[in-house]
NUTI-573812 format. One line per field, with one value per atom (N, C-alpha, C): residue number from 1; atom name; y, x, z. Coordinates in Angstrom, 1 decimal, decimal comma. Layout:
BEGIN
seq = NUM_...
atom = CA_...
c2 = Y_...
c1 = X_...
c3 = Z_...
END
This chain:
BEGIN
seq = 1_1_1_2_2_2_3_3_3_4_4_4_5_5_5_6_6_6_7_7_7_8_8_8_9_9_9_10_10_10_11_11_11_12_12_12_13_13_13_14_14_14_15_15_15_16_16_16_17_17_17_18_18_18_19_19_19_20_20_20_21_21_21_22_22_22_23_23_23_24_24_24_25_25_25_26_26_26_27_27_27_28_28_28_29_29_29_30_30_30_31_31_31_32_32_32_33_33_33_34_34_34_35_35_35_36_36_36_37_37_37_38_38_38_39_39_39_40_40_40_41_41_41_42_42_42_43_43_43_44_44_44_45_45_45_46_46_46_47_47_47_48_48_48_49_49_49_50_50_50_51_51_51_52_52_52_53_53_53_54_54_54_55_55_55_56_56_56_57_57_57_58_58_58_59_59_59_60_60_60_61_61_61_62_62_62_63_63_63_64_64_64_65_65_65_66_66_66_67_67_67_68_68_68_69_69_69_70_70_70_71_71_71_72_72_72_73_73_73_74_74_74_75_75_75_76_76_76_77_77_77_78_78_78_79_79_79_80_80_80_81_81_81_82_82_82_83_83_83_84_84_84_85_85_85_86_86_86_87_87_87_88_88_88_89_89_89_90_90_90_91_91_91_92_92_92_93_93_93_94_94_94_95_95_95_96_96_96_97_97_97_98_98_98_99_99_99_100_100_100_101_101_101_102_102_102_103_103_103_104_104_104_105_105_105_106_106_106_107_107_107_108_108_108_109_109_109_110_110_110_111_111_111_112_112_112_113_113_113_114_114_114_115_115_115_116_116_116_117_117_117_118_118_118_119_119_119_120_120_120_121_121_121_122_122_122_123_123_123_124_124_124_125_125_125_126_126_126_127_127_127_128_128_128_129_129_129_130_130_130_131_131_131_132_132_132_133_133_133_134_134_134_135_135_135_136_136_136_137_137_137_138_138_138_139_139_139_140_140_140_141_141_141_142_142_142_143_143_143_144_144_144_145_145_145_146_146_146_147_147_147_148_148_148_149_149_149_150_150_150_151_151_151_152_152_152_153_153_153_154_154_154_155_155_155_156_156_156_157_157_157_158_158_158_159_159_159_160_160_160_161_161_161_162_162_162_163_163_163_164_164_164_165_165_165_166_166_166_167_167_167_168_168_168_169_169_169_170_170_170_171_171_171_172_172_172_173_173_173_174_174_174_175_175_175_176_176_176_177_177_177_178_178_178_179_179_179_180_180_180_181_181_181_182_182_182_183_183_183_184_184_184_185_185_185_186_186_186_187_187_187_188_188_188_189_189_189_190_190_190_191_191_191_192_192_192_193_193_193_194_194_194_195_195_195_196_196_196_197_197_197_198_198_198_199_199_199_200_200_200_201_201_201_202_202_202_203_203_203_204_204_204_205_205_205_206_206_206_207_207_207_208_208_208_209_209_209_210_210_210_211_211_211_212_212_212_213_213_213_214_214_214_215_215_215_216_216_216_217_217_217_218_218_218_219_219_219_220_220_220_221_221_221_222_222_222_223_223_223_224_224_224_225_225_225_226_226_226_227_227_227
atom = N_CA_C_N_CA_C_N_CA_C_N_CA_C_N_CA_C_N_CA_C_N_CA_C_N_CA_C_N_CA_C_N_CA_C_N_CA_C_N_CA_C_N_CA_C_N_CA_C_N_CA_C_N_CA_C_N_CA_C_N_CA_C_N_CA_C_N_CA_C_N_CA_C_N_CA_C_N_CA_C_N_CA_C_N_CA_C_N_CA_C_N_CA_C_N_CA_C_N_CA_C_N_CA_C_N_CA_C_N_CA_C_N_CA_C_N_CA_C_N_CA_C_N_CA_C_N_CA_C_N_CA_C_N_CA_C_N_CA_C_N_CA_C_N_CA_C_N_CA_C_N_CA_C_N_CA_C_N_CA_C_N_CA_C_N_CA_C_N_CA_C_N_CA_C_N_CA_C_N_CA_C_N_CA_C_N_CA_C_N_CA_C_N_CA_C_N_CA_C_N_CA_C_N_CA_C_N_CA_C_N_CA_C_N_CA_C_N_CA_C_N_CA_C_N_CA_C_N_CA_C_N_CA_C_N_CA_C_N_CA_C_N_CA_C_N_CA_C_N_CA_C_N_CA_C_N_CA_C_N_CA_C_N_CA_C_N_CA_C_N_CA_C_N_CA_C_N_CA_C_N_CA_C_N_CA_C_N_CA_C_N_CA_C_N_CA_C_N_CA_C_N_CA_C_N_CA_C_N_CA_C_N_CA_C_N_CA_C_N_CA_C_N_CA_C_N_CA_C_N_CA_C_N_CA_C_N_CA_C_N_CA_C_N_CA_C_N_CA_C_N_CA_C_N_CA_C_N_CA_C_N_CA_C_N_CA_C_N_CA_C_N_CA_C_N_CA_C_N_CA_C_N_CA_C_N_CA_C_N_CA_C_N_CA_C_N_CA_C_N_CA_C_N_CA_C_N_CA_C_N_CA_C_N_CA_C_N_CA_C_N_CA_C_N_CA_C_N_CA_C_N_CA_C_N_CA_C_N_CA_C_N_CA_C_N_CA_C_N_CA_C_N_CA_C_N_CA_C_N_CA_C_N_CA_C_N_CA_C_N_CA_C_N_CA_C_N_CA_C_N_CA_C_N_CA_C_N_CA_C_N_CA_C_N_CA_C_N_CA_C_N_CA_C_N_CA_C_N_CA_C_N_CA_C_N_CA_C_N_CA_C_N_CA_C_N_CA_C_N_CA_C_N_CA_C_N_CA_C_N_CA_C_N_CA_C_N_CA_C_N_CA_C_N_CA_C_N_CA_C_N_CA_C_N_CA_C_N_CA_C_N_CA_C_N_CA_C_N_CA_C_N_CA_C_N_CA_C_N_CA_C_N_CA_C_N_CA_C_N_CA_C_N_CA_C_N_CA_C_N_CA_C_N_CA_C_N_CA_C_N_CA_C_N_CA_C_N_CA_C_N_CA_C_N_CA_C_N_CA_C_N_CA_C_N_CA_C_N_CA_C_N_CA_C_N_CA_C_N_CA_C_N_CA_C_N_CA_C_N_CA_C_N_CA_C_N_CA_C_N_CA_C_N_CA_C_N_CA_C_N_CA_C_N_CA_C_N_CA_C_N_CA_C_N_CA_C_N_CA_C_N_CA_C_N_CA_C_N_CA_C_N_CA_C_N_CA_C_N_CA_C_N_CA_C_N_CA_C_N_CA_C_N_CA_C_N_CA_C_N_CA_C_N_CA_C_N_CA_C_N_CA_C_N_CA_C_N_CA_C_N_CA_C_N_CA_C_N_CA_C_N_CA_C_N_CA_C_N_CA_C_N_CA_C
c2 = 20,0_20,0_18,8_18,6_17,1_16,9_15,5_14,8_13,9_14,2_13,5_12,5_11,3_10,3_10,1_10,4_10,5_10,1_10,1_9,6_11,0_11,5_12,7_12,6_11,5_11,4_10,5_10,1_9,6_10,5_10,4_11,3_11,5_10,5_10,6_11,3_11,2_12,0_13,5_13,7_15,0_15,8_15,0_15,6_16,1_15,3_15,7_16,7_17,0_18,1_19,2_19,4_20,3_20,8_19,9_20,0_20,6_20,1_20,6_22,1_22,7_23,8_24,8_24,3_25,0_25,2_24,3_24,5_25,4_25,7_26,3_25,7_24,3_23,6_23,1_23,7_23,3_21,8_21,1_19,6_19,4_18,6_18,1_17,0_16,7_15,8_14,9_13,6_12,4_11,4_11,4_10,7_9,2_8,5_6,9_6,6_5,4_4,7_3,5_3,7_2,6_1,4_1,2_-0,1_-0,7_0,1_-0,2_0,4_0,1_0,9_0,5_1,6_1,6_0,9_0,4_-0,1_0,9_2,1_3,1_3,2_3,1_3,1_2,0_0,7_-0,2_-0,1_0,5_0,7_1,7_2,8_3,6_3,3_2,5_2,0_0,5_-0,4_-1,7_-2,1_-1,4_-1,4_-1,2_-0,3_0,1_0,9_1,7_2,4_4,0_4,8_6,1_7,0_8,2_8,8_8,5_8,9_8,7_10,2_10,5_11,7_11,5_12,0_11,6_13,0_13,1_14,3_14,5_15,8_16,1_15,2_14,5_13,7_12,3_11,9_10,8_10,0_10,3_9,6_9,5_8,5_8,3_8,3_9,1_9,1_8,4_7,5_6,8_6,5_6,1_6,0_7,3_7,6_8,9_9,4_8,6_9,2_9,6_8,6_9,0_10,1_10,2_11,3_12,9_12,7_13,8_14,3_13,5_13,7_14,4_13,7_14,2_15,5_15,8_17,2_18,3_17,8_18,6_19,0_18,0_18,1_18,9_18,7_19,2_20,4_20,7_22,0_22,8_22,6_23,5_24,6_25,8_27,0_28,0_28,7_29,8_29,1_27,8_27,0_25,9_25,4_24,2_23,6_22,4_21,9_20,8_20,8_19,9_20,6_21,8_22,7_22,7_23,3_23,6_22,7_22,4_21,5_20,1_19,3_17,8_17,5_17,9_17,7_18,2_19,4_20,0_19,2_18,6_17,9_16,5_15,9_14,8_14,6_15,9_16,1_16,2_16,8_16,8_15,4_14,7_13,3_12,4_12,5_12,0_12,1_13,5_13,7_13,1_13,3_12,7_11,2_10,5_9,2_8,9_9,7_9,5_9,4_10,4_10,5_9,3_8,9_8,2_6,8_6,4_5,0_4,8_5,6_5,5_6,0_7,3_7,8_7,2_6,8_6,0_4,7_3,8_2,6_2,8_3,6_3,5_4,4_5,4_6,3_6,2_6,7_7,2_5,9_4,8_3,6_3,0_2,7_2,0_3,1_4,2_5,2_5,3_5,6_5,9_4,5_3,6_2,2_2,1_2,0_1,4_2,5_3,7_4,8_5,3_5,0_5,5_4,5_3,8_2,8_1,6_1,1_-0,2_0,2_1,4_1,6_1,7_1,8_1,8_0,4_-0,3_-1,8_-2,8_-3,6_-4,7_-5,6_-6,2_-7,0_-8,0_-8,7_-9,8_-9,5_-8,3_-7,9_-7,1_-7,3_-6,5_-5,4_-5,1_-3,8_-4,2_-3,0_-3,3_-2,3_-2,8_-1,9_-1,8_-0,5_-0,5_-1,4_-1,8_-2,4_-1,3_-0,9_0,2_-0,1_-1,2_-1,4_-0,8_-0,9_-0,4_1,1_1,6_3,2_3,6_3,2_3,5_3,6_2,5_2,3_3,5_3,7_4,6_6,0_6,4_7,7_7,9_6,8_6,9_7,1_6,7_6,8_8,2_8,7_10,0_11,1_10,9_12,0_12,1_10,9_11,0_11,7_11,5_12,2_13,7_14,1_15,5_16,0_15,3_16,0_16,1_15,1_15,2_16,6_16,5_17,8_18,9_19,1_20,2_20,7_19,6_20,0_20,2_19,9_20,3_21,9_22,0_23,3_24,4_23,8_25,0_25,4_24,5_24,6_25,1_25,1_25,6_26,4_27,1_28,0_27,0_25,9_24,8_23,6_22,5_21,2_20,7_21,0_20,5_21,6_22,8_24,0_25,4_26,2_27,7_27,6_26,9_27,1_26,0_26,3_25,3_24,3_23,0_21,9_20,7_19,8_18,7_17,9_18,0_17,5_17,9_19,4_20,0_19,5_19,4_19,1_17,6_16,6_15,2_15,3_16,0_16,0_16,4_17,5_18,2_17,4_16,8_15,7_14,8_14,1_13,0_13,3_14,6_15,0_15,6_16,3_16,8_15,8_14,7_13,5_13,0_13,0_12,6_13,6_15,0_16,2_16,0_15,7_15,7_14,8_13,7_13,2_13,6_14,5_15,2_14,6_13,8_13,0_13,5_14,7_15,3_16,0_15,7_16,5_17,8_18,8_19,8_20,8_20,6_21,8_21,3_20,1_19,5_19,6_20,1_20,2_21,4_22,5_24,0_24,3_23,5_24,0_23,4_22,1_21,4_22,1_22,4_23,3_24,6_25,2_26,5_26,2_25,4_24,8_24,4_23,8_23,3_24,4_25,4_26,5_27,3_27,5_28,2_27,4_26,0_25,4_25,6_25,5_25,5_26,8_27,8_29,1_29,3_28,6_28,6_28,5_29,2_29,0_27,7_26,8_25,5_24,7_25,1_24,3_24,5_25,5_25,8_24,9_24,3_23,1_21,9_21,6_20,5_20,7_22,1_22,4_22,5_22,3_22,2_20,8_19,9_18,4_17,9_16,9_16,0_14,7_13,8_12,5_12,2_11,4_11,0_10,2_10,9_10,2_10,5_11,4_11,7_13,3_13,9_15,3_15,8_16,8_17,1_17,4_17,3_17,8_19,4_19,8_21,2_22,2_21,7_22,6_22,3_21,4_21,2_22,3_23,2_24,4_25,6_25,5_26,7_27,1_28,3_28,5_28,9_29,3_29,6_28,5_27,4_26,1_26,1
c1 = 4,3_3,0_2,3_1,0_0,4_0,7_0,6_0,7_-0,4_-0,9_-2,0_-1,6_-1,7_-1,6_-2,9_-2,8_-4,0_-3,6_-4,7_-4,5_-5,5_-5,0_-5,6_-7,2_-7,5_-8,9_-9,6_-9,1_-10,0_-11,0_-12,1_-13,2_-13,1_-12,7_-12,5_-11,4_-10,3_-9,1_-9,3_-10,2_-10,4_-11,2_-12,2_-12,9_-12,0_-11,2_-10,2_-9,3_-8,9_-8,2_-9,1_-10,2_-11,2_-11,4_-11,6_-11,9_-10,7_-9,4_-8,2_-8,2_-8,4_-8,3_-9,3_-10,5_-11,6_-11,4_-10,8_-10,3_-9,2_-8,4_-7,4_-6,1_-6,0_-4,9_-4,2_-3,0_-2,0_-1,6_-1,4_-1,1_-0,1_0,9_1,8_1,1_1,1_0,4_1,4_1,2_2,0_1,0_1,6_1,0_1,0_-0,1_-0,2_-1,0_-0,6_-1,5_-2,3_-3,8_-4,4_-4,3_-4,1_-3,7_-2,3_-1,5_-0,1_0,2_-0,6_-0,3_1,0_1,6_2,9_3,0_4,1_4,4_3,9_4,3_4,0_2,6_1,8_0,4_-0,2_0,2_-0,2_0,3_1,4_2,0_1,3_0,6_-0,3_-1,8_-2,1_-3,6_-3,6_-3,7_-3,8_-4,8_-5,8_-6,7_-6,2_-5,1_-4,5_-5,3_-6,3_-7,4_-6,8_-7,2_-7,0_-8,2_-8,0_-6,8_-6,5_-5,2_-4,7_-3,9_-4,2_-3,7_-2,7_-1,4_-0,3_-0,2_-0,4_-0,2_1,3_1,7_3,0_3,8_2,8_3,3_3,6_3,2_3,3_2,0_1,0_-0,4_-0,9_-1,5_-2,1_-3,7_-4,5_-5,9_-6,3_-7,0_-7,6_-9,1_-9,7_-11,0_-11,7_-12,3_-12,8_-13,7_-14,6_-15,7_-15,2_-14,0_-13,5_-12,6_-12,0_-11,1_-12,1_-13,1_-14,0_-14,4_-14,8_-15,1_-13,9_-12,8_-11,6_-11,1_-11,3_-10,9_-11,9_-13,3_-14,1_-13,9_-13,4_-13,4_-12,1_-10,8_-9,6_-9,5_-10,0_-9,7_-11,0_-11,8_-13,3_-12,9_-12,4_-12,2_-13,2_-12,8_-13,8_-14,7_-14,1_-15,0_-15,5_-16,8_-17,4_-18,0_-17,6_-18,5_-19,5_-19,7_-20,9_-21,5_-22,1_-22,7_-24,2_-24,6_-26,1_-26,7_-27,8_-28,4_-28,4_-29,0_-28,8_-29,5_-30,6_-31,2_-30,4_-29,8_-28,9_-27,7_-27,2_-25,9_-26,3_-27,5_-27,9_-28,1_-28,7_-29,0_-27,3_-26,4_-25,2_-24,7_-24,7_-24,2_-24,8_-26,2_-27,0_-26,5_-26,4_-25,9_-24,6_-23,7_-22,2_-22,4_-23,3_-23,4_-23,9_-24,8_-25,5_-24,4_-23,4_-22,5_-21,6_-21,0_-20,0_-20,6_-21,9_-22,2_-23,0_-24,2_-25,1_-24,5_-23,9_-23,2_-22,0_-21,0_-20,0_-20,1_-21,0_-21,3_-22,1_-22,9_-23,6_-23,0_-22,1_-21,4_-20,0_-19,3_-18,0_-17,2_-17,4_-16,7_-16,7_-17,6_-17,7_-16,9_-17,3_-16,7_-15,2_-14,8_-13,5_-12,6_-13,2_-12,5_-12,2_-13,3_-13,1_-12,2_-12,6_-11,9_-10,5_-10,2_-8,9_-8,1_-8,6_-7,8_-7,3_-8,2_-7,8_-6,7_-6,8_-5,6_-4,1_-4,1_-2,9_-2,5_-3,4_-3,3_-2,7_-1,7_-1,3_-2,2_-2,2_-3,2_-3,7_-2,4_-2,8_-3,6_-3,7_-4,5_-6,0_-6,1_-7,4_-7,3_-6,1_-6,1_-6,3_-6,3_-6,7_-8,0_-8,4_-9,6_-10,7_-11,5_-12,5_-13,8_-14,6_-15,7_-16,7_-17,0_-17,9_-19,5_-19,9_-21,3_-21,4_-20,1_-20,3_-20,2_-19,6_-19,3_-20,7_-21,3_-22,7_-23,7_-23,8_-24,8_-24,3_-23,3_-23,0_-23,3_-23,0_-23,2_-24,7_-25,6_-26,9_-27,4_-26,9_-27,3_-27,1_-26,0_-25,4_-26,6_-27,4_-28,6_-29,5_-29,8_-30,9_-30,0_-28,9_-28,1_-27,9_-27,6_-27,8_-29,0_-29,9_-31,4_-31,8_-31,2_-31,7_-30,7_-29,4_-28,4_-29,2_-29,8_-30,5_-31,7_-32,4_-33,5_-33,2_-32,1_-31,6_-31,3_-30,3_-29,9_-31,1_-31,9_-32,9_-33,7_-33,7_-34,6_-33,8_-32,5_-31,6_-30,5_-29,9_-28,6_-27,5_-27,3_-26,4_-27,0_-26,4_-27,2_-27,9_-27,2_-27,8_-28,4_-28,5_-29,1_-28,4_-28,3_-27,9_-26,3_-25,6_-24,3_-23,5_-22,3_-21,5_-21,2_-21,0_-21,0_-20,2_-19,8_-19,3_-20,0_-21,5_-22,1_-21,9_-21,6_-21,3_-19,8_-18,9_-17,5_-17,6_-18,5_-18,6_-19,1_-19,9_-20,6_-19,8_-19,1_-18,3_-16,9_-16,4_-15,2_-15,7_-16,8_-17,2_-17,4_-18,1_-18,5_-17,3_-16,3_-15,0_-14,2_-14,2_-13,4_-14,0_-15,2_-16,0_-15,8_-15,7_-15,6_-14,3_-13,4_-11,9_-12,0_-12,5_-12,6_-13,8_-14,4_-15,5_-16,7_-17,2_-18,3_-19,5_-19,7_-20,9_-21,7_-22,8_-23,6_-24,1_-23,6_-23,7_-24,9_-24,8_-25,9_-27,2_-27,4_-28,8_-29,3_-28,3_-28,9_-28,4_-29,1_-28,7_-28,5_-29,3_-29,4_-28,2_-27,9_-26,7_-25,3_-25,6_-24,3_-24,1_-25,1_-24,9_-24,3_-24,9_-24,2_-22,8_-22,4_-21,0_-20,1_-20,7_-19,8_-19,5_-20,4_-20,1_-19,0_-18,8_-17,8_-16,6_-16,7_-15,6_-14,7_-15,5_-15,0_-14,3_-14,6_-13,8_-12,6_-11,6_-10,1_-9,9_-10,6_-10,2_-10,3_-10,7_-11,0_-9,9_-9,0_-8,0_-7,0_-6,5_-5,4_-5,9_-7,3_-7,7_-7,9_-8,2_-8,1_-6,8_-5,6_-4,3_-3,7_-4,9_-4,3_-4,1_-3,3_-3,1_-2,9_-3,1_-2,9_-2,2_-1,1_-0,3_-0,8_-0,6_-1,1_-2,7_-3,1_-4,7_-5,0_-4,8_-5,0_-6,7_-6,8_-8,1_-9,0_-10,2_-11,1_-11,1_-11,3_-11,2_-12,0_-13,1_-13,8_-13,4_-12,7_-12,3_-11,8_-10,9_-10,6_-11,1_-12,2_-13,0_-14,1_-14,2_-15,1_-16,4_-16,4_-17,5_-17,9_-17,7_-18,0_-19,6
c3 = 13,4_12,7_12,3_12,4_12,3_10,7_10,6_9,2_9,0_7,7_7,2_6,1_6,4_5,3_4,4_3,2_2,3_0,9_0,1_-1,3_-1,9_-2,9_-3,4_-3,9_-4,6_-4,8_-3,9_-2,7_-1,8_-1,1_-1,2_-0,6_0,9_1,7_3,1_3,4_2,7_2,8_2,5_1,3_1,1_2,1_2,6_3,6_5,0_5,3_6,5_6,1_4,9_4,3_4,6_4,1_4,2_5,5_6,6_8,0_8,6_8,4_8,9_8,6_7,5_6,9_7,6_7,6_8,1_9,7_10,2_11,8_11,8_10,8_11,1_11,4_11,2_11,5_10,3_10,1_9,0_9,2_8,1_8,2_6,9_7,3_6,2_5,7_4,1_3,5_3,2_3,5_3,0_2,2_0,7_-0,3_0,1_-0,2_-0,1_-1,3_-1,7_-2,7_-2,3_-2,1_-1,5_-2,0_-3,2_-3,9_-3,5_-2,8_-2,5_-1,1_-0,2_1,3_1,7_2,2_2,8_3,9_4,7_5,8_7,0_6,6_7,7_8,0_6,8_6,9_7,8_7,7_8,4_9,9_10,0_11,5_12,2_11,5_12,3_12,3_11,2_11,3_10,7_11,6_11,3_10,2_10,1_8,9_7,5_7,4_6,2_5,3_5,9_5,4_5,5_4,6_4,6_5,0_5,7_5,9_7,3_7,7_9,0_9,6_10,6_11,0_12,3_12,1_13,0_13,7_15,1_15,8_16,2_16,7_16,8_17,9_18,8_19,7_19,2_17,9_17,3_17,4_18,5_18,4_16,9_16,5_15,2_15,5_14,7_14,7_13,4_13,6_12,1_12,3_11,1_11,1_10,7_9,6_9,2_10,4_10,8_11,8_12,9_13,6_15,0_14,6_13,5_13,1_13,2_12,7_12,5_13,9_14,8_16,1_17,0_16,5_17,3_16,9_15,8_15,4_16,1_16,0_16,5_17,9_18,7_20,1_20,5_19,6_19,9_19,1_17,9_17,1_17,2_17,9_17,8_18,9_18,2_18,9_18,4_17,3_16,6_15,9_15,3_14,4_14,8_14,6_15,0_13,7_13,3_12,0_12,5_13,8_14,2_15,3_14,9_16,0_16,1_17,0_17,5_18,4_18,5_19,5_19,2_20,1_19,9_18,6_18,1_16,8_15,6_15,8_14,8_14,5_15,5_15,4_14,8_15,2_14,6_13,2_12,7_11,3_10,5_11,2_10,6_10,4_11,3_11,5_10,7_10,5_9,4_8,0_7,6_6,3_6,0_6,9_6,8_6,6_7,3_7,2_5,7_5,3_4,1_2,9_3,1_1,9_2,2_3,2_3,6_3,4_3,3_3,1_1,9_1,8_0,6_-0,7_-0,5_-1,9_-2,1_-1,2_-1,5_-2,2_-1,5_-2,2_-3,4_-3,8_-4,8_-6,0_-5,7_-6,8_-6,7_-5,6_-5,4_-5,5_-4,9_-4,9_-6,3_-6,9_-8,3_-9,3_-9,1_-10,3_-10,1_-8,8_-8,6_-8,7_-8,3_-8,3_-9,8_-10,7_-11,9_-12,9_-12,6_-13,5_-12,9_-11,7_-11,1_-10,8_-9,7_-8,8_-9,7_-10,7_-11,3_-12,4_-12,8_-14,0_-13,0_-12,0_-11,3_-10,6_-10,3_-9,6_-10,6_-9,9_-10,8_-11,5_-12,4_-13,2_-12,2_-11,4_-10,7_-9,5_-9,3_-8,1_-8,4_-9,8_-10,3_-11,2_-11,6_-12,4_-13,5_-14,4_-16,0_-16,3_-17,5_-17,8_-17,1_-16,9_-16,2_-16,6_-15,5_-15,8_-15,9_-17,3_-17,4_-17,2_-16,9_-16,5_-15,2_-14,2_-12,7_-13,0_-13,7_-13,8_-14,3_-15,3_-15,8_-14,8_-14,2_-13,0_-11,9_-11,4_-10,5_-11,0_-12,1_-12,7_-12,8_-13,1_-13,1_-11,8_-10,7_-9,5_-8,8_-9,4_-9,1_-9,2_-10,2_-10,5_-9,5_-8,7_-7,7_-6,4_-6,3_-5,1_-5,5_-6,4_-6,8_-6,8_-7,1_-7,1_-5,5_-4,5_-3,3_-2,5_-3,0_-2,5_-2,9_-4,1_-4,5_-3,7_-3,4_-2,6_-1,2_-0,7_0,7_0,6_-0,4_-0,8_-0,9_-1,7_-1,7_-0,6_0,5_1,9_3,0_2,7_3,8_3,4_4,4_4,0_3,5_4,3_4,1_4,1_3,7_3,6_5,0_6,1_7,3_8,0_7,6_8,4_7,9_9,0_8,8_8,9_9,1_9,1_8,2_7,7_7,1_8,1_7,8_8,8_7,9_8,8_8,5_7,1_7,1_6,0_4,6_4,8_3,4_3,0_4,0_3,5_3,0_3,8_3,3_1,8_1,6_0,3_-0,9_-0,5_-1,5_-1,7_-0,5_-0,9_-1,8_-1,6_-2,4_-4,0_-4,0_-5,4_-6,0_-5,4_-6,0_-6,6_-6,0_-6,4_-7,9_-7,8_-9,2_-10,1_-9,7_-10,5_-11,1_-10,3_-11,0_-12,2_-12,4_-13,7_-14,6_-14,2_-15,1_-15,4_-14,3_-14,5_-13,8_-13,4_-12,6_-13,7_-13,9_-14,9_-14,1_-13,8_-13,0_-13,8_-15,0_-15,7_-15,7_-15,2_-15,2_-13,7_-12,6_-11,4_-10,8_-11,3_-10,9_-9,4_-8,6_-7,1_-6,4_-6,7_-6,2_-6,8_-8,1_-8,7_-7,7_-7,5_-6,9_-5,4_-4,8_-3,5_-3,5_-4,5_-4,8_-5,1_-5,9_-6,2_-5,0_-3,9_-2,8_-1,9_-2,0_-1,3_-2,1_-3,4_-4,2_-4,1_-3,7_-3,6_-2,2_-1,3_0,0_0,0_0,8_1,0_1,2_2,0_2,2_1,1_-0,1_-1,2_-2,2_-2,0_-2,9_-3,1_-1,9_-2,0_-2,9_-2,9_-3,7_-5,1_-5,3_-6,6_-7,6_-6,7_-7,2_-7,5_-6,9_-6,9_-8,4_-8,5_-9,5_-9,2_-10,4_-10,0_-11,4_-11,2_-12,1_-13,4_-14,5_-15,8_-15,9_-14,9_-15,0_-14,9_-15,7_-15,5_-15,1_-14,4_-14,1_-15,2_-15,0_-16,2_-16,3_-17,5_-17,9_-16,8_-16,4_-15,3_-14,0_-13,7_-12,4_-11,4_-12,1_-11,3_-11,6_-12,3_-12,8_-11,8_-11,1_-10,1_-10,6_-11,8_-12,6_-13,7_-13,3_-14,3_-14,6
END
């Protein structure tokens, strides 16, 4: 069975977990702490970043975009997450890039770093109390992203078009990590909420809803499908 090195609230790891499930590929999960990467992680990926997929023959696939394309090429049987003609595939990749660069830089990185990662890091490496100004700015910028997601969801069946795609998984992965700590104002963005509820109800999402972080219980609405 393939093995995935991951961290529970890392959005990129979450996307790979969702994708593996949608492709029908079971994987053993190996927990990593991004603030204290294991020697194994550096052995498999010199960059020391997550996630990393270890195939049955020992081959290591790293880099979230490379891994996404790799799974599409090697696991694409009955399910495709980057399907359609050239323009349709370009739209999927555009939105994945949106979440992985703009959303991550503006929202996920500051909020998760300050509210999650810093509390586990040693003080001499930057651990300690969160910089709440970064958190407030990230959560303020989150509103524009939710508005954009809602407009996409109102005009399409799924974010990139007619079919569930990697774009939906990328968006859900980033948002679900923020949702774990209860910081998504869903009530103010009903179209984005309805889209997320559809994702949250899929079988691939169930393992994520069972996640837990030491000393950080999930928000009350995190496991609620009718939040």
